[in-house]
C-alpha positions in Angstrom: -9.7 10.1 1.1 -7.0 7.7 -0.2 -8.1 8.1 -3.8 -8.1 11.9 -3.5 -4.5 11.8 -2.1 -3.5 9.5 -5.0 -5.0 12.0 -7.5 -3.0 14.8 -5.9 0.2 12.8 -6.1 -0.5 12.0 -9.7 -0.5 15.7 -10.6 2.6 16.4 -8.5 4.8 13.5 -9.6 7.9 13.8 -11.7 6.6 12.4 -15.0 10.1 11.7 -16.2 10.6 9.3 -13.3 7.2 7.7 -12.8 5.3 6.4 -15.9 1.6 5.9 -15.3 0.5 2.3 -15.8 -3.2 2.6 -14.8 -5.2 2.0 -11.7 -5.4 -1.1 -9.5 -7.9 -1.9 -6.9 -6.9 -3.2 -3.5 -8.4 -4.0 -0.1 -6.6 -3.8 3.2 -7.9 -5.6 6.3 -7.8 -3.4 9.4 -9.1 -3.7 12.9 -12.1 -1.6 11.8 -12.9 -3.8 8.8 -11.9 -3.9 5.2 -10.9 -0.7 3.3 -11.2 -1.0 -0.5 -9.8 1.7 -2.8 -8.2 2.2 -6.2 -4.7 3.7 -6.7 -2.4 4.4 -9.6 0.6 2.2 -10.2 3.7 3.7 -11.8 6.7 2.1 -13.5 10.1 3.5 -12.6 13.7 2.5 -12.9 15.9 1.4 -10.0 19.5 2.6 -9.6 20.7 -0.7 -11.1 18.6 -0.2 -14.2 15.8 -2.7 -13.5 12.2 -1.7 -13.8 10.0 -1.5 -10.7 6.3 -0.8 -10.1 5.4 1.5 -7.2 2.4 3.1 -5.6 3.1 6.7 -4.7 0.5 6.9 -1.8 2.1 3.8 -0.1 5.5 5.4 -0.4 4.4 8.9 0.7 2.5 7.6 3.8 5.0 4.8 4.7 2.0 2.4 4.8 2.9 -0.5 7.0 1.1 -3.6 6.0 1.9 -7.2 5.9 0.5 -8.5 2.7 -3.0 -7.0 2.8 -3.3 -6.9 6.6 -2.5 -3.7 8.5 0.3 -4.0 11.1 -2.1 -3.2 13.9 -4.3 -6.2 12.9 -1.3 -8.4 12.5 -0.1 -7.5 16.0 -3.6 -8.2 17.5 -3.6 -11.6 15.7 -0.1 -12.4 17.0 -1.1 -11.5 20.6 -4.3 -13.6 20.4 -2.4 -16.6 19.0 0.5 -16.4 21.5 -1.7 -15.7 24.4 -4.0 -18.6 24.1 -3.2 -22.2 25.1 -3.2 -25.1 22.7 -5.2 -27.3 25.0 
């Protein structure tokens, strides 16, 4: 599903703003297990002229993740750590 959405965004992107730099594989750890998928990375220019690499699906879906861990899993880890005693 994520890869299909990435393909749709690839066709709809502004090619003058986002230069295709190929695909990258990634894995996100979630409370339901690991999710592996490939997505395209694009090179763009920031307002200050510097180059940046972006993933359009991440931006479009406002994917919240801390490193490669979903925020839901990070919250569960934090609750487990703070809720248990050190004794």
